N, C-alpha and C positions, 0 to 999 in steps of 0.2 A: 126358792133363792129371794124372789119377789117380797116374800112375807118379810122374812125375815132384814131385809133394807129396810121395810115400811117401818120395824118395827125401832130400828137403830133411829132413822130417822126421827122417829118421835122423839125416844132417847135422847139424843141431839139439842134437837129445838123446845122440847117442852115449856124448858122457863124462860127462852127468850122470846117466841112470837108463836102464832098458832098457821099451821101447813097445814091445806089438806092430807085427807088420810093415804090420798093415792099420790103423791109427791115423792120422788125419788132424788137420792143424791149419787153422785160417782163414787165409788170406794175410794178410787185413788185420790179423791178430794181429801178425805180424810188422814193420807197419810202426812205423819210429822203432827198430828193432835196430841194431844198431852191428855193422858187418861190416868185415872187416882184410881185406888183400890181404897176400899173401905178403913184400909188400916191409913191410908196417907201416904202410902208407895207412888212416885209417878212414876210412867214409863211415857216413853214417845213410839207411836205407830210410825214402824217402818214400811210395812209392805203386808200383802195381803195373799193368803194363800190356800191350796185343797191339797188334802191327801186325795189322792185318786182311788186309795184302800177306802177311804171314807169319803165320797166324794158330796157327802151333803151337811158335811159339818165343815165351817167358814174357819181357819186360824188367822189370828193377829198377831202379827211379829212383830215385836217391839224390842228398843232399847232402853236402858235406867236414862228416866231424864236429867241426872246428875251425872256425873262425873264422865268418865272415856267413852263411857257407850258403846264399849267392845264388845261385852257379852250380849246374846240375842236370847229373848225367852218369846218364847210363844204359848199363845191362850187361846183356847177354842175361843168361840164370838157367846155359846152359852154360858161357858164362867166368868165371863167381865159384863154381864148384864144390868148389874146392880153397881158398874162402876162412873164416875162422873167424868166427863169428853171436855178440854177446852179445845175448838181449832184453834190453829194458828193459820192466818192470813198474810203477818208480814213476812218477806224473807223467803216464803215459799210462794212455789207456785201452785193455784188453784186453776184446775181444768175443769 
């Protein structure tokens, strides 16, 4: 889990600032972040989950960024590793 989170921190902040490799960020800090796939489709992170049958796989639960946002989409962490992410600070509580 620590290794995956470390890779995520690198992905998130690589273009913004230099962070130490041992830096960490709480997953809930990334809730409401805007993620964009290579085709330009945007989703907003709702929360994180782990399937107890596959405890080592992190699931990212999202809603479409535009529209009513009623449909829930779940992606594996591995499947979104080449997506971009934009953190949201205004209007959301950052823990």
